[in-house]
N, CA, C and O atoms as a printed pandas DataFrame, in Angstrom:
     atom_number atom_name residue_name chain_id  residue_number  x_coord  y_coord  z_coord
0              1         N          MET        A               1   -9.360   -2.952   10.313
1              2        CA          MET        A               1   -8.287   -2.859    8.542
2              3         C          MET        A               1   -7.748   -3.211    8.713
3              4         O          MET        A               1   -7.396   -3.007    9.875
4              5         N          ARG        A               2   -7.092   -3.979    8.103
5              6        CA          ARG        A               2   -5.318   -4.967    7.921
6              7         C          ARG        A               2   -4.902   -3.856    6.974
7              8         O          ARG        A               2   -3.992   -3.231    7.519
8              9         N          TYR        A               3   -5.213   -3.311    5.689
9             10        CA          TYR        A               3   -4.391   -2.696    4.821
10            11         C          TYR        A               3   -4.532   -1.185    4.848
11            12         O          TYR        A               3   -5.614   -0.728    5.217
12            13         N          LEU        A               4   -3.717   -0.499    4.554
13            14        CA          LEU        A               4   -4.052    1.045    3.902
14            15         C          LEU        A               4   -3.232    0.714    2.778
15            16         O          LEU        A               4   -2.251   -0.028    2.728
16            17         N          ILE        A               5   -3.908    1.523    1.701
17            18        CA          ILE        A               5   -3.567    1.428    0.712
18            19         C          ILE        A               5   -3.751    3.121   -0.006
19            20         O          ILE        A               5   -4.734    3.861    0.018
20            21         N          GLN        A               6   -2.116    3.371   -0.736
21            22        CA          GLN        A               6   -1.933    4.856   -1.076
22            23         C          GLN        A               6   -1.988    4.648   -3.097
23            24         O          GLN        A               6   -1.266    3.948   -3.807
24            25         N          ILE        A               7   -2.772    5.279   -3.362
25            26        CA          ILE        A               7   -2.729    5.171   -5.118
26            27         C          ILE        A               7   -2.401    6.548   -5.129
27            28         O          ILE        A               7   -2.342    7.243   -4.114
28            29         N          THR        A               8   -2.172    6.965   -6.370
29            30        CA          THR        A               8   -2.109    7.882   -7.613
30            31         C          THR        A               8   -2.614    8.524   -8.383
31            32         O          THR        A               8   -1.613    8.811   -9.038
32            33         N          ASP        A               9   -3.690    9.193   -9.045
33            34        CA          ASP        A               9   -4.015    9.304  -10.741
34            35         C          ASP        A               9   -3.280    9.056  -11.291
35            36         O          ASP        A               9   -2.331    9.568  -10.696
36            37         N          PRO        A              10   -2.943    8.630  -12.034
37            38        CA          PRO        A              10   -2.316    8.404  -12.987
38            39         C          PRO        A              10   -2.638    9.838  -14.361
39            40         O          PRO        A              10   -1.662   10.450  -14.797
40            41         N          LYS        A              11   -3.832   10.117  -14.780
41            42        CA          LYS        A              11   -4.133   11.429  -14.968
42            43         C          LYS        A              11   -3.350   12.809  -14.289
43            44         O          LYS        A              11   -2.446   13.612  -14.521
44            45         N          THR        A              12   -4.374   12.467  -13.296
45            46        CA          THR        A              12   -4.226   13.924  -12.717
46            47         C          THR        A              12   -3.693   14.084  -11.761
47            48         O          THR        A              12   -3.779   15.216  -11.285
48            49         N          GLY        A              13   -2.778   12.901  -10.911
49            50        CA          GLY        A              13   -1.883   13.335  -10.117
50            51         C          GLY        A              13   -2.053   12.757   -8.163
51            52         O          GLY        A              13   -1.452   12.193   -7.249
52            53         N          LYS        A              14   -3.507   13.524   -8.583
53            54        CA          LYS        A              14   -3.850   13.149   -6.437
54            55         C          LYS        A              14   -4.221   12.247   -6.450
55            56         O          LYS        A              14   -4.947   11.557   -7.165
56            57         N          LYS        A              15   -3.627   12.174   -5.454
57            58        CA          LYS        A              15   -3.611   10.754   -4.745
58            59         C          LYS        A              15   -4.410   10.844   -3.342
59            60         O          LYS        A              15   -4.350   11.763   -2.526
60            61         N          SER        A              16   -5.236    9.561   -3.264
61            62        CA          SER        A              16   -6.212    9.111   -1.891
62            63         C          SER        A              16   -5.786    8.247   -1.439
63            64         O          SER        A              16   -4.717    7.818   -1.873
64            65         N          ALA        A              17   -6.496    7.567   -0.281
65            66        CA          ALA        A              17   -5.763    6.310    0.128
66            67         C          ALA        A              17   -6.813    6.173    1.207
67            68         O          ALA        A              17   -7.287    6.950    2.036
68            69         N          PHE        A              18   -7.092    4.332    0.759
69            70        CA          PHE        A              18   -8.537    4.019    1.619
70            71         C          PHE        A              18   -7.756    2.662    2.650
71            72         O          PHE        A              18   -6.580    2.393    2.892
72            73         N          TYR        A              19   -9.092    2.024    3.070
73            74        CA          TYR        A              19   -8.955    1.699    4.051
74            75         C          TYR        A              19   -9.230    0.181    3.854
75            76         O          TYR        A              19  -10.425    0.007    4.093
76            77         N          THR        A              20   -8.496   -1.252    3.444
77            78        CA          THR        A              20   -9.592   -2.384    3.597
78            79         C          THR        A              20   -9.158   -3.764    4.166
79            80         O          THR        A              20   -8.001   -3.791    4.586
80            81         N          GLU        A              21   -9.789   -4.774    4.246
81            82        CA          GLU        A              21   -8.933   -5.941    4.819
82            83         C          GLU        A              21   -8.190   -6.763    3.831
83            84         O          GLU        A              21   -7.100   -7.290    4.051
84            85         N          TRP        A              22   -8.958   -6.839    2.575
85            86        CA          TRP        A              22   -8.487   -7.726    1.687
86            87         C          TRP        A              22   -7.292   -7.291    1.219
87            88         O          TRP        A              22   -7.039   -6.092    1.337
88            89         N          TYR        A              23   -6.426   -8.090    0.662
89            90        CA          TYR        A              23   -5.361   -7.135   -0.554
90            91         C          TYR        A              23   -4.412   -9.213   -0.845
91            92         O          TYR        A              23   -3.820  -10.080   -0.202
92            93         N          ASP        A              24   -4.839   -8.962   -2.025
93            94        CA          ASP        A              24   -3.890  -10.216   -3.029
94            95         C          ASP        A              24   -2.747   -9.074   -4.406
95            96         O          ASP        A              24   -3.194   -7.975   -4.734
96            97         N          TYR        A              25   -2.081   -9.320   -4.698
97            98        CA          TYR        A              25   -1.317   -9.005   -5.293
98            99         C          TYR        A              25   -1.916   -9.458   -6.295
99           100         O          TYR        A              25   -1.966   -8.431   -6.972
100          101         N          LYS        A              26   -2.551  -10.457   -7.068
101          102        CA          LYS        A              26   -3.196  -10.839   -8.491
102          103         C          LYS        A              26   -4.356  -10.101   -8.870
103          104         O          LYS        A              26   -4.706   -9.592   -9.934
104          105         N          ASN        A              27   -4.992  -10.188   -7.452
105          106        CA          ASN        A              27   -6.256   -8.815   -8.074
106          107         C          ASN        A              27   -6.179   -7.815   -7.488
107          108         O          ASN        A              27   -7.239   -7.251   -7.755
108          109         N          ASN        A              28   -5.338   -6.871   -6.520
109          110        CA          ASN        A              28   -5.791   -5.983   -6.444
110          111         C          ASN        A              28   -4.494   -4.742   -7.268
111          112         O          ASN        A              28   -4.674   -3.525   -7.313
112          113         N          TYR        A              29   -3.369   -5.408   -7.782
113          114        CA          TYR        A              29   -2.372   -4.523   -7.347
114          115         C          TYR        A              29   -2.348   -3.819   -8.433
115          116         O          TYR        A              29   -2.429   -4.459   -9.482
116          117         N          SER        A              30   -2.235   -2.351   -8.514
117          118        CA          SER        A              30   -1.779   -1.721   -9.711
118          119         C          SER        A              30   -0.735   -0.955   -9.596
119          120         O          SER        A              30   -0.510   -0.218   -8.636
120          121         N          ALA        A              31    0.051   -1.112  -10.713
121          122        CA          ALA        A              31    1.164   -0.323  -10.828
122          123         C          ALA        A              31    1.182    0.999  -11.504
123          124         O          ALA        A              31    1.800    2.020  -11.202
124          125         N          GLU        A              32    0.313    0.741  -12.549
125          126        CA          GLU        A              32   -0.417    2.716  -13.334
126          127         C          GLU        A              32   -0.657    3.827  -12.350
127          128         O          GLU        A              32   -0.301    4.995  -12.509
128          129         N          ASN        A              33   -1.381    3.274  -11.188
129          130        CA          ASN        A              33   -1.644    4.139   -9.962
130          131         C          ASN        A              33   -0.752    4.146   -9.040
131          132         O          ASN        A              33   -1.126    4.563   -7.944
132          133         N          SER        A              34    0.938    3.616   -9.214
133          134        CA          SER        A              34    1.815    3.681   -8.650
134          135         C          SER        A              34    0.946    3.986   -6.597
135          136         O          SER        A              34    0.642    4.912   -5.844
136          137         N          MET        A              35    0.939    2.354   -6.648
137          138        CA          MET        A              35   -0.264    1.804   -5.695
138          139         C          MET        A              35    1.160    1.672   -4.191
139          140         O          MET        A              35    2.335    1.440   -4.478
140          141         N          ILE        A              36    0.827    1.814   -3.152
141          142        CA          ILE        A              36    1.712    1.750   -2.224
142          143         C          ILE        A              36    1.096    1.850   -1.091
143          144         O          ILE        A              36    0.591    2.847   -0.574
144          145         N          VAL        A              37    1.191    0.136   -0.499
145          146        CA          VAL        A              37    0.172   -1.089    0.730
146          147         C          VAL        A              37    0.910   -0.961    1.778
147          148         O          VAL        A              37    2.117   -0.723    1.723
148          149         N          ILE        A              38    0.130   -1.133    3.029
149          150        CA          ILE        A              38    0.958   -1.224    4.141
150          151         C          ILE        A              38    0.337   -2.433    5.027
151          152         O          ILE        A              38   -0.477   -2.823    4.189
152          153         N          ASP        A              39    0.153   -3.283    6.115
153          154        CA          ASP        A              39    0.156   -3.760    5.998
154          155         C          ASP        A              39    0.279   -3.405    7.051
155          156         O          ASP        A              39    1.396   -3.048    7.424
156          157         N          LEU        A              40   -0.871   -3.367    7.965
157          158        CA          LEU        A              40   -0.853   -2.304    9.520
158          159         C          LEU        A              40   -1.174   -3.358   10.526
159          160         O          LEU        A              40   -1.519   -3.104   11.680
160          161         N          SER        A              41   -1.046   -4.522   10.037
161          162        CA          SER        A              41   -1.383   -5.733   11.407
162          163         C          SER        A              41    0.521   -6.217   11.766
163          164         O          SER        A              41    1.264   -6.203   12.747
164          165         N          LYS        A              42    0.617   -6.586   10.351
165          166        CA          LYS        A              42    2.309   -6.824   10.408
166          167         C          LYS        A              42    3.540   -6.244   10.025
167          168         O          LYS        A              42    4.598   -6.743    9.641
168          169         N          ASP        A              43    2.971   -4.455   10.314
169          170        CA          ASP        A              43    3.641   -3.965   10.523
170          171         C          ASP        A              43    5.034   -3.831    8.852
171          172         O          ASP        A              43    6.234   -3.580    8.963
172          173         N          LEU        A              44    4.299   -4.088    7.589
173          174        CA          LEU        A              44    5.416   -4.084    6.767
174          175         C          LEU        A              44    4.355   -3.574    5.363
175          176         O          LEU        A              44    3.153   -3.756    5.167
176          177         N          ILE        A              45    5.706   -2.685    4.322
177          178        CA          ILE        A              45    5.333   -2.058    3.240
178          179         C          ILE        A              45    5.665   -2.951    2.413
179          180         O          ILE        A              45    6.097   -4.103    2.364
180          181         N          THR        A              46    5.169   -1.637    1.418
181          182        CA          THR        A              46    5.027   -2.262   -0.382
182          183         C          THR        A              46    5.151   -1.570   -1.101
183          184         O          THR        A              46    4.065   -1.084   -1.416
184          185         N          TYR        A              47    6.037   -1.138   -1.684
185          186        CA          TYR        A              47    6.067   -0.102   -3.310
186          187         C          TYR        A              47    6.018   -0.509   -4.249
187          188         O          TYR        A              47    6.118    0.202   -5.249
188          189         N          ASP        A              48    5.754   -2.499   -4.339
189          190        CA          ASP        A              48    5.815   -2.903   -6.117
190          191         C          ASP        A              48    4.670   -3.642   -5.830
191          192         O          ASP        A              48    4.053   -3.982   -6.840
192          193         N          GLY        A              49    4.164   -4.020   -4.698
193          194        CA          GLY        A              49    3.083   -5.015   -4.814
194          195         C          GLY        A              49    3.352   -6.689   -4.169
195          196         O          GLY        A              49    2.654   -7.548   -3.630
196          197         N          GLN        A              50    5.243   -6.495   -4.722
197          198        CA          GLN        A              50    5.300   -7.928   -3.819
198          199         C          GLN        A              50    6.557   -8.028   -3.194
199          200         O          GLN        A              50    6.571   -8.900   -2.325
200          201         N          LYS        A              51    7.379   -7.559   -3.313
201          202        CA          LYS        A              51    8.342   -7.831   -2.022
202          203         C          LYS        A              51    7.967   -6.358   -0.633
203          204         O          LYS        A              51    7.514   -5.220   -0.761
204          205         N          TRP        A              52    8.295   -6.912    0.211
205          206        CA          TRP        A              52    7.097   -6.514    1.637
206          207         C          TRP        A              52    8.303   -6.097    2.045
207          208         O          TRP        A              52    9.318   -6.718    1.730
208          209         N          GLU        A              53    8.341   -4.800    2.928
209          210        CA          GLU        A              53    9.453   -4.756    4.147
210          211         C          GLU        A              53    8.866   -3.739    5.233
211          212         O          GLU        A              53    7.939   -2.935    5.139
212          213         N          LYS        A              54   10.102   -4.187    6.769
213          214        CA          LYS        A              54    9.863   -3.903    7.263
214          215         C          LYS        A              54    9.465   -2.490    8.080
215          216         O          LYS        A              54   10.443   -1.754    8.213
216          217         N          ILE        A              55    8.269   -1.992    8.630
217          218        CA          ILE        A              55    8.294   -0.337    8.862
218          219         C          ILE        A              55    9.578   -0.517   10.188
219          220         O          ILE        A              55    9.631   -1.325   11.116
220          221         N          GLU        A              56   10.383    0.445    9.850
221          222        CA          GLU        A              56   10.909    0.400   11.525
222          223         C          GLU        A              56   10.401    1.728   12.316
223          224         O          GLU        A              56   10.201    2.807   11.758
224          225         N          TYR        A              57   10.213    1.459   13.807
225          226        CA          TYR        A              57    9.797    2.037   14.490
226          227         C          TYR        A              57   10.381    3.321   15.303
227          228         O          TYR        A              57   11.070    3.119   16.303
228          229         N          ASP        A              58   10.156    4.374   14.950
229          230        CA          ASP        A              58   11.242    5.585   15.980
230          231         C          ASP        A              58   11.155    5.773   17.589
231          232         O          ASP        A              58   10.171    6.425   17.937
232          233         N          HIS        A              59   11.675    5.497   18.233
233          234        CA          HIS        A              59   12.021    5.055   19.368
234          235         C          HIS        A              59   12.418    6.507   19.745
235          236         O          HIS        A              59   13.419    6.425   20.456
236          237         N          LEU        A              60   12.184    7.339   19.631
237          238        CA          LEU        A              60   12.436    8.739   20.706
238          239         C          LEU        A              60   11.111    9.520   21.491
239          240         O          LEU        A              60   11.313   10.485   22.228
């Protein structure tokens, strides 16, 4: 799977996560669910669905 997506239910506050092959901002992003998307193949993360940031590696 390419993406790991974490969401928070706005009513209960319960967090959950799932893997998927597909992610498209216009079709999949939900600010209401405080969605965080991680692109596992490119080592990128987005907190707003559009601005991607590089995930740093721990070199310890």
